[in-house]
N, C-alpha and C positions, 0 to 999 in steps of 0.2 A: 240561160241555164246557170245555176249557181255553182261556184267552185267548191272545193273541199279542202279542209285542213287535215293533213295526214301526220300521224305520229305513232310512236310505239309505247306500249306499257308492258313491262316485264317480258319483253321479247315478242309480244304479239302486236300486229299492226292494226291501227284503227283510223277512222276518218270521221269528221263531222262537217256539217254544212248547214243548210237551211232548216234542219230539224231542231236546232238548238236556238235559244234566245240569248240576248246579251248578258243575262244574269248568270249563265252557267259557267262556273269556275272549274278548274281542273279538279278540285276537291269534289264538287258536285258530280262530275262525270265519273270519277273513280268510284265513288260510293254508290251512286244511284243507278248509273248505266251499267258499269262493269261489276257492281256489287263487291268491290274491293274495300270492305269497311274496316280493315285494319288501320287505314289512314283516318284519323279522327279530325274533329274540329271543335272549337269552343267559341273563340272570340270573333272569328272571320275578319280580322283586321291585322293579322300578322303579329299579334302581341303575345301569343301563348305557346306556339310551337307544336301543338298537337297535330297539325296538318302537314308537317314537313315531309317532302319526298326528295329523291335524288333525280337529277336530270343529266343526261349526256347530250351535248349538242356541239355543233361546229361554231367557232367564233368567226370573226371577219377575216381571219387569216387562214381559214380552213383547218384550224386546230381543234381536235376533239377534246372537249373539256367536261369534267364532271363537277356539278355544283348542286347545292341544296336550294330549294325554293319553298315558300309557303304556298301550298296548293290552293288555299282559300283566296289568295290574292290574284292568282293567275287566271285570266280568261281562257277557256278551253280553246278558243280560236287563236290564241297566241302561241300554241304549242307546235307549230309547224316544224317538222323534222326533229322533234325532240324524241329522245328515248328515255321514258320515265321509268324509274324503279321505285316501287312501293315496298312497304314492309313485307308483303306477300312474296315479292320477288327476291327477297334477301335470304329467307330460310323459313322452314316450317317443319312439322313433325314428319311429313312424308319424305321430303328431300334432305332433311337434316337441318339442324339449326346452325346459324352463322356464329362464328366466335364472338362477335359483338353481342349477339342475343344471349348466348350462353354466359358470357362474362358478366353482363349486367344482371342476369338472374342470380348467378353465384355470389355476387357481391351485395345482394339484397338491395339492388338499385331500383326495385319496383315494389310498390305497395298496392295502391288501388289499381295501377296498371294502365290507366287511361292515357297518361302522357308517354308511356314507355315506347310505343312505336315511333313517335316523333323524336325522342332522344336517340334511338337506334339509328334512324335515318340521318340525323345530323352527324352522328359519329361516322357512319358509313360514308357519307359524302365527304367528310373531312379527311378520312384516310385515303379515299379514292383520289381526291383532288391534290393531296400532298404526296402521293405515292408512298405513303406510310413513313415518310421522312419528317417526323414531327416530334416536338419535345413535350414534356409534361406541362410546362408553362403555356405553350401554345394551345394545348388541348384545353386546359382550364379556362383559357381566355376565349374559347370558341362557342360558348353556349349561352350567350345573352339571348339567344332565340328561344330558349326552352324553359318552360315553367314546370315545377313539380311542387305541389302543395303538401305532399305526404312525407317525403323521405328526409327533407332537410339537406339534400344534395350531396352530402359527403360520400355516401356509398356509390352514387352515380359517378362522381368525379374520380374516386378511387378505381372504379371499374375501368373507366375509359383511359385514365392515365397509365394503366398497366400496359397499354398498347404503344406507349411512347418509346422512342429510341433511347431515352435516358432513364427509363424506368428501371428499378432494381431487378425486376424479373420480367423482361420484355416478353410479350406474347406473340410477337410477329411471326414466329415460326409456325404458329397455328393457323395463320391466315392464308392458306393456300389458294383460297378462292377469291381473294381480293386482288384483282389484276386491273391495271389501268385500261386495258383494252380486252374486253371479254371474248371477242369473236376473232382473235388473231388468226386462227386456222382458216377461216373462211373469208377473211377480210381482203378485199381487192385493192386496198389503198397501200401506198408506200408508208412504212413506219420508220420513224427515227426517234430514238430516245423515248420509246414507249408511247409516243403521241401519234395519232392517225391524221393523215392529211387527205384532202380530196382535191381532185382537179378542179380548175376554175370553171369548167363547163358543167360541173355537177350542180351548180346553182344558177338559175336563170334570172333574168330581169323582168319576169312577167308580173303582172298585177293580178292578185286574186280578188274576186268580188263575190261576197256571199250575202244573200238576202236572208237575214235572220228571222226566226219565228215570230219575234215581237216587233216586226216592222222597222228594225234597225238594219243598216247596211254596214257590213264589215269589209274593209279593204286591207289588203296586205301589199305593201309597196316595197320597192327596192331603191328608189331614187328620190331626192328631195323635191325635184320639180313635179313629181307625181302628186304631191300634196296639193299644190296649187291647181293642177289640172282637175283633180277630183273636186276641190272646193268650188271651182268655176262651174262645174257641172251640178253639184249637189247643193250648193249654197253655203254661206258662211254662218248661218243662223244657229245651227245646232250640230256641232261636231266636237270630236275629241281625238287628240293624238295619243296613241297607246304605246307604251314600251313595257316597262315593268309592271305598271298599274299598282305600285306599292303605296301610292298617295292616299288610297282609300283608308289606310290605317291612320292617317293624320286627319283627313276630312272625309267622312263617309259619303258615298255617292247615293243619293236617293233613287235616281234612275239614270241610265246612260243616255247621252244625246242620240240624235237620229243617225249620225254618221260617225263611225269609229274607224280610225286609220291606224293600222299597226305599222309603226315605223322601225320596229326592232331589226329588220333585215337591211336597213339603209346604211351601207358602209361609209358613206360620206360623213355620217354623224358619229363615227367611231374612230378609235386609234389616236395616234399622236405623232407629231414631228416637231423638230426644233429648227427655227430660223434664228432670229434673235431671241424670240420668246419661245416658250414651250406652248404649243398649240394642241389642245385636246378636244376631240370631238364631243359635242354636247350630249350625244347618245351613249357615251362611255358609261359603263356601270361604275358604281362606287367601289366595287371590288377591284376592277381594272384600274380605276383612278389611283387607288392605294398602291397597286403594283407599279404603276407608272411613277408615282412620286418616290417610292422606295428605290426603284432602279435608277432614275435620273438623279436623285439626290446623291447617290454614291458615285455616279459617273462624271458629273459635271459640278465643279465647285460653286459656280454661280447659282446653282439650284440646290445647294446643300440644305438650305432652309426648309425644303419640301419634306424632309424627314419629320419635322415637327408637325407639319400638316397631316402627314401619314398617321402619326400618333393620335392626333385629334380625331381623324376620320375613324379610327378604331373604336371610338366611343359613339359613333353615329349608328342608330338602329341596331342591327345585328347581321350576321353573315348572310342568311337567306334573303333578307331584304336588300342588302348591299349587292348581292349577286345579280339582281335584275333591276334594281332601282338605279336610275341614271342621274347625271348631273342636272340636265335640263328638267327632268321630271321633278326633282326636288326644288329647283328654282321656280318652276311654274306654280307650285303650291305657295311659295312665298309671294309670288306676284298676285295670286288670288286671295291669300290670307295673310295680311301684313303682320299680324300678331304672331305668326308662326316663327319660332326661334330657330330658323334654319342654320345649321352649322356650315353647310356648303356655302350659303350666301355670306355668312360671317367671315369665313376664311378667305374666300375669293375677293371680297370687298376690302378686307384688311390689307391684302398684298397688292391691291390695285389692278386686279385682273380686268380684262375687257371682254365683253360678250359680243359675238358677231350674230346679228339677227337678220334673217333674210325674209323679205317679202317677195311677191311674184316678180317684181321688176327692180327692186332696190335692195341694197345691203346697208345695214346700220352697224356701227361699232359704238357700244354704250358701256358705261360703268354699271356695276351691279346696283348701285343706289338709284341711278336713273331708270334702270330696268323695272324697278318696282312701280314706277309711275306710268308705264307704257301699257296701252290696251293691246294685248297680244293676239287679238283676233286676226287671222290671216297672216300671222308671222310665226317664224320658227327660229329657235336658237340653234345655230349650227356648230359653233365652236367657242372655246374659251381660250384667250391668250393670257398666259401666265408669265410675268416678267422675271428676268434674271436679276439677282440682287448681289451686290458686292459684299465683301466681308465687313463693310461698315454698317450693314443692316443687322438688326437683331429682331427676331420674331418670337412671340410667345402667345399662347392662347389657352383658354380654359373653358370647360363645359361643366357647369354645376347642375347636377341632376339628383333626384331623390334616392336613386339606388345606383349600383355600380355600372349597370349596363342597360341597354334597351329602354331608355327613357329620354324624352325630349328635354331640352335644357330649361331649367327654371330661369337661369341667367347664363349667357355665354359671352365671351369677350375675346377679341383678338387685338394684339398690339404689335405694331411694326415701327421701330425707331431707326432712324439713320443717325449715326454718331459721327462726329468730326474725326477723321482719321488721325489727326494730330492731337486730339484731346478726347479721349474715350468717354468723357463724362458729359460733353456738350452735345445736345440734340440739334441736328440740322433740320429734320423733318419728323413728323409723327403721323401715324394713322391709328386711330382708336375707334374700334367698332364694338358696340355692346348690344346684344340681343336679349329678347325676353322682357323688355321694359314697356314698350308700347308699340302701336302700329307704325308710328312715323319717326321714332328716334333711331338713327343709324350711327352717324359719326358724332363724336364729341369734338365738334369743330372748334369751339372756344378753347378747349384744353389743348388741342393740337396746335393751335396758333400760339397759345401762351408758352408752350414748351420750346418753341424755336429759339435756338441760341442760348438755351438755359442749361446750366450745369445741374443736372437732375438729381445727382446722388448726394444731396444735402437736405437736411430737415426742413429748412425754410422754403426752398423751392418745392419740395414734395408737398408740404402743407398748403402752400398757395395753389398748387395744381389741383389738389384734392378739393379745395373749396371752389375753384373754377368749375371743376367737373360736377360737383354737387349742385351748383347753381344751374347748370345747363341740362342736367338729366331730366327727361320727360318720362315719368313712370305712371302708368294708368292701371286702373283695375282691369284685369282680364279674367273672364269667367273661367272658373276651374283652376286658376293658378294661385300661387302664394301671394301674400299681401304686397302692395307697392312698397311699404316700409322695408320689408325684407329685401326685395329686389334692388331697391336703391342702395341699401347698405352693402349688399354683396357686390354690386357693380363698383362701388368705391373700393371695397376690399380687393377686388380682382385687379384694379389699376395698381394698387399698392403691391399686391402679390406678384404681378408681372415684373415690377421693378426689383423686387427681392430676388427674382430669378436672374436679373441682369447685373446687379451691382457687384463690383469686385469684392471678393471675400474680405479683403483687408479693410474695406470701408464700412463693413456691416458689423454692428455689434452682434456677437454670437447669440444673444438673447432673442433676437428677431429672426434668426436664420431659418428656423423651422417653418416660418410662414411661406417659404418658397415651394415646399414640397406639395405636389399634386397627388392626392391619394389615388385618383382614378387611373393614373399612368404609372404608378410605382408599386402596385400591390404585389407582394411576394406570393409564392405558392402556398396553398393551404394544406393542412394535414389534420389527422385525427387519430385518436386511439380509443379502444374500448377494453373494459375489463369486466368479466362476469364469471359466475360459477356454473359448473355443469358436473353431472355425475354419470360417467359412461356406464356404470353398473346398471342403471335403470333406463338407459336409452331404449326407445326413442323419447321417453319423457326426459326433460331437461336438455335434450340434444339440440345444439345450435344448428339449424338447417334453414336454407332459404324457403320461401313459400313454395308449396308444391305446385301451385299454378303460375309460378314466376315465368317459366318458359313460354307458356301460352300467352302471357301478357306481353313479354318482350318481343314476341313474334307477331302480335296483332291477332292471334287466334282467339283470344278471350273476347266474348261477346257481351256488349252492353246494350241497354234498351234501344238506343238509336242505331244499333247495328242490325236489328231485325230487318230483313230485306223488305223493300217497298212493295206493297200490293199495287197492282195496276189501277185499282179504283181509289187509291189512297188520296186523302185530302189533308190539308195542312192548316194549322190554327195560329192566330196571333192576337194578343190582347189589344183591344182598344181602350185607352186609358184617359183619365181626366187631365186637362191642362190647366186646371185651377187647383188650389190646395183645399179650400173649404167653400161650400156653397150647396146649391141644390140643382139637380138636373131638371131642365124645363122641356127639352126635346132632343131627340137623336135622329140625325138624318144620314143614313149610310149610302145614299144614292151615289155620290161621287166615287166611292169605293166600288160599289157594285157595277158601275159602268165599265170598269177595267176588264178586259177579256181575261177569263180564267178565275175571276172572283165569283164565288158561288153563293155565299150567304153571309148574313150578319145575325147574331143572336145576342140578346141582352137578358136582363133579369126576368122580363115577362115571359121568356121562352123556357125557363127552368121548370121542369115537370114536378119537381119535389121541393125540398127545402133549399133556399138560397143561402147555403152555408157549407163551407168546405172542411170544417173541423167539427164533426158530429159530437154532440155532448153525450152520446151513448158510448163513447170511448173514454176510458179512465184517463183523467188528467187534462182533458180538453175542456177548459172552464167556460169559455164564452164563444158564441157564434161569430164567424167572420164571413161576410158576404162574398159569394162567388163573383157577382157583379153588383155594383152599387145600384140600388133601386131608385133612391131619391136623393139622399144626402151624400155629398162627397166629403170624405174624411181626411184625405191627404192627396198631394200631387202625384199623379200617375196611378191612382187607384183604378183597378179594372172596372170598366163599365160594360164591356161587351167583348165579343170575339168575332173576328173576320175569318172566314173559311175560304180557301183558295186552292188552286191546282198545284201550286208550288210554295215552298216555305218563304222564299224571298218575296214573292208576289203578295202573300198574306201579310208579311211585315210591312211592305210598302203601302198596301191598301189600307191597313189599319190607321195610318196617319191621315187618311183622307176623310174619315168619318167626321161629320160636323155635329158638334154638340153645343147646345145653348144652355147657359146656366143662369141662375140667380146667384150672383157672386157675393160671398161674404166679404165685406170691405176691410175687415180687421186684418192686421198683420198676422201671419201664421205663428203659432207657438211651436218652436222646433227643439227647444232644450228644456231641461229640468228647471233651470233657473228662471226661464221665461214663464213656465207654467206656474211656479210658486209665486212669482211676482204679479202676474197678470190675471191668473185664474186659479186661486188656491183650491177650488173645488175639484180640480184635477188630481189633487194629491190625497191619497188615502193610506191610512195606517194599516200595515200588514201584520206586524207582530211587535210586541214589546218583550224583551228578555231582561228582567231586572237584575241589578247587581246583588251579590250575596255577601259582600264585604265592602269595607271602605278603609283605606289607609289614612294615617294622620300626618305622615312625614312628607308634607308637600313643600318641595323646594322651589318648584317652578310650575306655573300654569301655562299651558299651551293651548291656543285656539286656532282653528283653521278650517279649510275646506279643500276638496280635491275633486276634479272632474275628469272622467275618462269617457271615451266616445265609442262610436260604432265600429264594427269590423265586419266586412263582407267575408263570407265563408270561402269564396273563390274555389269551389270544386271545379276540376277540369271538365267534368261532365255536368252541364247545367241541368236544371230541372226539366225532365222529359217524361213523356208518357205516350204510349201507343194503345189505341183502342180498336178492337176488331169485332165486328158482329159475329156471333157464334150461333150454333143451332139452338142453344138454350138461353142465350142472352148476350153477354159481352165479355170478351177476353181483354184484360187490361195488363199492360206491361209498364209499370211505373218504376222510375229509379228512386225507390223509397227505402228508408230505414224502418218503416213501420207498416207492414202489410195490413194489419187489422184496421188501422186508422184510415187507410185508403179504402179498404173494403166497405166499411160501414158508412163512411162519408159519401162515397159514390152511390151506394144503395139509397141513402137518404136524399141525395140531390136528385136522383132520377125517379125516386119513389117506386123502386122495384125491389124484389126480394134478393137477399144476399146470395142465395144458392143459384141465382142466375148470373152472378158476376164471378168470373175466374180471374184472380190476381196472381201474377207470377213476377218475381223480381230476380233477374239473372245475377246481378251484382251491381254495385254502385261505383262509379268513377270518382271517388271522393264524396264526402258528405259533411262531416264536421258539425252535425246537428241540423243543418239546413233541411235535410231530407227526412227529418222526423215527421213533420206534418205539412211543410210548405209544398211538398210534391203533390199533396192532395189537391191543391188549387188547379194545377194543370191537368191532373188526372180527372177531376170532376168535369172540367170544361171539355177535355177531349172525349170523355165518355158521353157527355151531353150531345156533342156534335155527332158522334156515331149513332147515338140513340135516335136523334131527330132525322138524320139523313141516311141511316142504314148503310153507311160506308165506313171503311177503316179510316181513322184519323191519327195524325201524328202531331204532337205539340212539343216542340223543343224551344225553350225560352232562349232568346238572344242574351248576350252579356248585358246589353243595356236594359232590357226588361228585367233581368235578374237583379240588377242593382237598383232599379227604380221602383218596381212593383213589389218586390219581396223584402221583408224585414231582415234585420241584421242582428249582430250581438247588441245586447242592451247597453246603451250608455248608462253611466252611474255617477252619482255625486255623493260625497261624504261630507258631513260637517261634524266637528268634534271639539270637545273641550276636555282636557285631562290635566291631572296634577301628577308630577313625578318627584322622586327624591333625588339626592345627589348622584345616585348610581343609575338613574334613568328608570327605576322600577315604578310602574304605574300605581298610584295611590287611589285615584278614581278616574273614571272614563265615561263621559257622556258621548254616545256614538250614534249618529243618525246616518242611515244609508237610504238613498233614493234611487229607484230603478226606473228607467224610461222604457215603458212597454210599447211605445208607439200609440196608435189611436185607440187601442183596446187592451185591457188586461186579459190575455188569452192563455199564453203559455206560462206555466208556473215556475218561472225562473227564480223568483224571490225565495222560494223554499230552499234553494241550494245556497243562497247567500247566508241564510240563517245558520247553517251548520258549518260553513266555511269561514265565517267572519272571525272566529277566535284564532284561526290558524293553529299554530303550535304553542300558543302563549296561554298563560294563566289569566282567565277572563273573569275571575270571581268578583273583581271590582269594576267590571264593565257593565254599563247599562246600554243595551242595543235597542234601537228603534228602527224598523225597516219599513219604508214607505213605497207604495207603487204610484207611479206618475203616468199620466197619458199626455201625449203630444200630437201634433198634426203631422205625423209621419207614419210610414207603413208599420204594421204590427210586427214588433221585434220578436225574435225567436231564439231558440236554443243555439248556442255556438260553442265549440269545443271548450269544455269546462264551464258550462253556463252557470252564472251566479257565483260559482266557486272562484273563478278568476277575479271577478270584481271584489268579492269578499276578502280573499287572501291578499290581493294587490293593495286594497285600501288600508288594510291593517299593516302591511309591510311599509306602506308610505308613512304611517304614523310612527313606526319604529325608526324610520329614517329621519323623520322630523325631530324626534326626541334626541337622536344622536347629534344632529346639527345644533340644536338649541343649547345642549349642555356640553358640546365640544368633546364628545366621548366616541370612542371607536364603535361603529354601528354593530359590529359583531358582539361586542361586550354588552351593549344595550339589549340586544335581542336575547342573549343568554341570561341576562338578569331578569327577563320577563318570561323565560321559557317555562312551560308547564312541565312539572316533574313527571307527569304521566306519559311523557313522550321521550323516553331515554333514547329511542331510535334516532330522533332528530339530533339530540346532543351528540350522539356517537358519530353521526354523519358530518356534523359541523367540524368535529375534531379531525375527521378524515380529510375533509376539504382543506382545512387550514394547514394540515401537514403536507398533503400531496400537492396542494396548490401553492405551497411556499408563501403563505399569506404575509407573514411578518417581513420577510425579505422583499417581496414585491411591493408591499406597502411603502417601504422606505425608498425603493427604486422609483415608484410613481411620484412620491413627494420630491425627490431630487430632480426628476425629469421636469416637473412643473416649475420648480424653482429656476431651472436653466432655460426654459423655453416660454416665450410669450404667446406664440400663435398656434402652438399645438399643446393640448393639455390631455392628460390621461386621468382616468378614473378607475378605481378598483373597488368593487362592491359585491356584497353577498345578498342572497335572498334565501329564505327558509320557508318550508311549508309543511303542513300536516293536512292532507287533502281528504275530505270525507267521501267515502264510497258508500252509496246508499243502497237500500234494498230495492230490487226490481222483481216484478212478479210476472208469471205467466209466459213461459216458453215451452214449446212442444218440440220433442225430438222423436223422430221415427227412424228406426234402424232395421234394415232388411238384409238378411243373409240369403244369398242365392245358392241353392243346393248343388247345382252342377259343378261349380268350381270353388265355392266357399268365399267368393268375393262379397263385398258389403257395399251397400248404398245407404247414405244417410240423408234425410231431409230434416231441417230444423227451422225454427222460427226466427233465427238470427239472420242478419244480412252481412255478407262479406263486403266490406267497404275499404279494404286495404290493411286492416289490422292483423290479418293472418289467422282469423278465427278458424277457418276450415282446415288449415294445416295443423293447428293445435288439436282440433277434434280428431283428425286422422292419427296423429301421434298417440293420443291417449287411448283411442279405440284399439290401435295396433298393440299397444303395451298391455292393455287389459285383457285382450283376447289372445295375446302371445302369437301374433301373426305379423307378417311384413306389411309395411305401410302401403306398398303398391296394391294390396288387396282391398283398400278402402277408398271410396270416392264419396264426395259430398255433392249433392244435387241442389239446383236452385230452389228457393223457397216458393211455395204456392199455398193458397189458403184452403185448398181442398185437402191436401195431405197434412198440413200443420196449421190449423186455424187458431184464431183468437190469441195471437201473440202480442206481447208488449214490444216497445220499440228497441232497436239496437242502439246502445249508447251508454253513457254513464261509466265507461271503462269497466263494466261489470258483465256485459252480455256474453263475452267469450268464455268467462269463467263458468257462467251458469249453463251455457250450452254444453260445455265440457262435462260439467257435473251430470247433466241429463244423459249425455252419451255414455258415461260410466255406468249410470243406473241401467240404461238399456243393455249394455254389455253384461252386467250382472244378472239381469233377467234371463238373457240368452244362455249364459253359463249355467245358471240354475237348471234350466230346462235340459241342457246337454249333459248335466252331471251323471244322470242315470245311464245314459248311453255310453259315456266315457268309461264308466266302471265296467261295462260289459265288453269293452275292447281293450286290447293290449297296447297302451301308449299310442293311440291312433294319431295320424296326421290330422290337421284341422279339416282338410278336405274330406277325408274319410269320416270323421266325426259328424260333419254337417250332412253329408249324403246319407249316412246311416240314420240320423235323426229325422231327416225328411221322409225316408222310407217307412219310419215308424209313426209318421203322422204328427210329429212335433212341430209346433208353430215356430218358424224362424224369423218372425218379425216381432219387434218389441217397440213400445213407445213409453215415453215418460213425460210427465207434466211438471216442470219446475215451478214452484210457487214460493211465497214469502217465508214459508217454514223451512226451506232448504238452505237458507243462508242468513248471515247477520251482517250488520254494518261494521265497517272498520275504517281505518285511516291509513293513508300512504304518506310517508315522510320523504323529504328530499331537500337538498341544499345545492345552490349554484354559486360559483364565484366567477365574476366576469371582469375583464379588463378591456377598456376601450381607449382609443386615441381620437381626439376631436380637433377638427380644423376650425378655429375660432373665426376666421375670416369668411368661411363659406358655409359652415354648418355641417359639412360632410364628416363622416366618422369611419373608423375601422374598428371592428371587434377583434382585438389582438388574441385573446385567449379566453376560453370558458372551461371551467371544471364543474362537472355535474356528478353528484352522487344521489341515486334514488333507490328507495327500497321497493323492490318488486317481488319480495318473498322468494320462494323457490319457483323459478319460472319454468313453465312447460317448454318454452322455446326462447332462451335469452337473446338469441340473434335477432329474432323478430321484435322483441321488446326493446332492445337497444335502438332499433330503427324507429319505434314509436317515440322514444324519448327524444331523439334527435329531431324528428319531424315536428313534434309538438313545440319544442323549444324554438325552432326556426320560425314557425308560425307566430309564436309570441314575439320574436324579434321584429317581425313585420308590424305587429300590433303596436309595439312601443316606439317604432321609428318612423316609418313612412307610409303606413296604410291609413291615409288621411282622406276624410270625406268633407266636401264643401257643398253646402246648400245655399241657394239664393235666399237671403233672409227676408226678402220682400214677397217672393212668390211661393217659397217652399219647395222649389224644384231642385233635385239633386244634380249638381254640375259635374261631379267626378264619377261618370256613369259608364266607363268602359276602360279597357286596358291602357288606353292613351293617358288616362289620368290616374287610375287606381293601380298602385304599384305594390305587388307583393315581393318578398325577397327572391333573388335569383342566386345562381351558383357562386357569384363573387361577393355576395353579401353575408355569407356565413362566417363564423369565426375562423381566423387564420389558424388557430390551434384549438381544436375541440376535443376535450378529454372526458369521456363518459364512463363511469363505472357504476355498478350496482352494489348495494350494500352486501357485504360478504356474510355468508353463513346465515342468511335470513330465512325464516320459515313463518308463514302466516297460519297459525293454528285454526283459524276460522275461515280460511280461504280454501278454494278447491285445490287439492294437491299441494297446499302450502303457498300458493301463488297470491299475487295482489294485482289489482287493476293498474294499468300502465299508460293507456293512450292519452288521457286528458291531463293528469296532474302536471307533467313537465312544462306545459305552456305557462303555468303560474310562476315558474322560476325565471322566465325570461324578463321579468321586471328588474332583475339584476342589471340588465343592459341599460334600462332607464336610469337606475340609480348611479351606475358608473358614469353615464353621460352627465347626470346632474353634478357629480363630483368634479368632472372636468370643467363644467360651466362655472361651478363655484370657485375653482382655482383661477379661472379667467376673471371672474368678477372681483376676486381679491386683488388681482393686479390692477384693476380699474378703481380700486379704492373702497370696495364694499368689504364689510367685515366678514370673516370666514364663517361665522355662526349666523349670519343674516339669512333668514329663510326667504325663498322666492318660489312662487307657485308656477308649475309647468303643467297645464291641463292638456290631456290627450297625448298623442304621440310626440316624441322628441324629433320633430321634423327639422329640415334645414332652417326653416323660419324660426322655430322656437330656439334652436341652438344658437343662432346668431343674435337674435334680439335679446334673449335672456342673458347672454354673455355680456352684453351691454358695454362693449368696447367703444370708446369715443374716437371720433375722427382724429383728434389731436394726438392720440396714441400711435397713429400710423407713422412710424419714424424709422430712421436707419441707425441712428446712434443715440 
């Protein structure tokens, strides 16, 4: 008989056994079995934080502890004796909201809301585990686990820092329900210092054995020797030891082996003691290891160096992963994947730690380096011996990663030097370990040997050592990683940087001193300020208030597509994709996939009952068809060829990889970039539009020629593309996460060849969109609907993060080529300007039209001739992304202005002002505001002085300006219903709430227009029966137009009520409505907004950004950003400020570390999940962010004087790129380059670009 795993969730007890399979995670169980869908998921690899829950469990000492975990990583069978708290267990509208939920809502820390439950649970766990004794700095440092694409993080951090003990206005007095032990009244255990203990006999030494549903066997053991007994019985051929199971975030597991042994209860593998060495159990979690290092380093002088290891470990993964990830688990990944830049391996090998490895009858003590060569089958790491070190030893380590937290090392390094006690400059021994270079390079042996008995702190020995090190480094290409050239140069820089940390101050020239500082370990607390106008006289219009659905978002009560409960007959979909880039399909064999139990069907192009096209040309703006499944010709790597249908989501995704496809392969190398297309196949380039110059100047002082390339950006919505299809009595009900109901509606009807009135489309809300869900959701919606249509069963299609990145298009890469002549003041005399947009394999989405209007930006373009070209490449069809086309157009033009400033050595602000279009006085005004409030002149001199005094840290201060075009959008329907019994109002409209606060603004405006309280108005989800034929939500315009339509509906109602009002004596709203109803007056109104209801206009803005760059590593900090944007008279300035901050931070990611790498030979995308693709996190935002809106602004052609806000600010983030460029230029000047010498930086300013473009030479690495 199979055993059971017992645990609690929100105070209720549950158990699992043979009814679950090895794939079922805690997240799966919470969402699908218990229907607790407030806990979300996105990446399923511990990289996004949407899935975080709190756990209370006993440690090996019987101590009850609270900690956060990524529920997507934890197998449900690992949860024995856990008490899990989900977002539903923290607070809701019935029991009351928790102070954390309320505070996050009040601080505008939620926009789309999809990530909010994960943030709340992280903070909840943090407060519980720290007993509320925590500082602002500790709080800000604790969220490497959580991603938010919407807010820009500042409001989230501000909300959570208000709970800190050192916050200006602590909120701890409100947290009456946050107690370390929730059940003290009924607790039978002895409590001391708020911790609960259990007696030793409460935990037994029994082995649990569970025969899982998928023919795996799960064991839960308590002693090491149990492992070998089980393996003797079950065999050594297919097994896995399970503890935290966090390794799947590094190396995804295709399917689990036959035997799974949970070793988390084994006390022998935990804890620590000190004999001569510090001996730590290999099953110790990284969180506990940090605690041990911190405690022991303060208690025993010979282990004082462990404080530095503690600081390095703080950069490893994030808190929920460290809470359950173990030392041995991390090392075993290194053993299996030698290219893994394990920080645990690096630190332990650097200090000379020894592993104890146990077999059934033998014990081995090995070094970490030797461990990597051992076949660990039948072996277990039991402990790590860490040596004491005298005061003669100096340790320093570094982790270089693309963002501040939650990223694996591009390069990491540890250095341990033993100095002569009588001569603190002479090295007696050295240990130099560098990771991230190649599979087999560990120690710099030759350099270690060279340094023995050398006086290291002089230039000659340093240079000799650097050359020895350079000669012995083995640096290989590693798929998905930065170039070998960068990693080599950074390894050398870290060797130098380590010594800069150790050299006596008097021996170091002050000019070099800045090279010692490690940004990742020394970041100060961030802060932000906002300034906006509001007019209380007309509230709720212009009233700054949080989103009205903020609380249901922070409590997990807000429902998204994938939160719709699972139907018992529901089936799941997964794309089968091509594993070539170009060629022809010869045959498809799904047999291996269909043999898996639970796999139900495979469908391909031949099974489509209608048009094989997911973007119907019967919808305005959809220019070209795109195949649902490739019929014959493969256009790009990972193009969808078919769909696997299975009983579970994970099974579908696994089975999809087993379908066999034979191709006639195109032997040519894929064309992946604009430059390759132009060079190798000019027919792929087509002219879109020519805009001729209308004037030409004659005062040409200098001619400038050049080009610039910018690249893809993945939208990274926290809710991936999802759609649910359900058979209905008249056809199919579809629930897609889409920005465009009409596009889904028509495209599904065409694909199935059925009538539109048989298809019911409803969109509850979107968990982020950023343009991706304008029509890319159609792809999964059409496939899901096809499966439902063919099988007459409900289907659910949720794209994985890998499929999202591989199958779906992204922001369009763009290339500019230009020649221009300028006079002495930088004023353009003539300008030949060519822009190329990379559409992917087909020109489908009309992004180029937005380039056309954005390209002039805020400048006088009468002397410019524009030519805009469309280009096709062998990549997925690229699509709309926040500020589509406009970001490219504005950025390219700003790049040209920056180039002019460099070439003629003129202040870049002055160059821009000399070219400013006089028709945009708003921009000129905002420039002056930024220059004054941003103290531009003063800070410019400070930056110059800083750069003159520091060789290895450089600062840059740069501005960006914009005049962003807001275009006309047509066709939105608004339906307003007044209920006669109580006067409340329900509104349906064709827009989609995607985080921008549209529904809150509608409620504010309706309440104002009808002179009622906002609590009387509700907005309902969009559906195509009530509000059909709508245009997409996007363009920063939809909110305004829906608001306009809502006002029109109110006016229609008021007109109908006017006669009734005259017959009553100052009636209440409720009496007025009831009387009108009794008189047969229609209390429902609708309005159709079209192109005649609005005009195009432009949005101005200016940003001033200061950065500091580490020339040795490429890391940077954004010191301060000042933003001024014109939002007109905002309906809700509080929400609009949030849009500005969020868009700007999304732009920071685009210009710094959102970097994509394709295999040039195969066309395969290598950076295809959160392990590789890094968006900004909470500690990547500016240290000082100051946002203000243009004062006393009113848009005469905008709705209620407002302007669009959601997209324009992303264009200002290029100021970060320019500031980094200035910092690089300052470094290049130190290396002998002329300060006006231009250098191209294509794409984002990654670690690699920053180091290689700085062009520091090895001989410049000096002490004096």
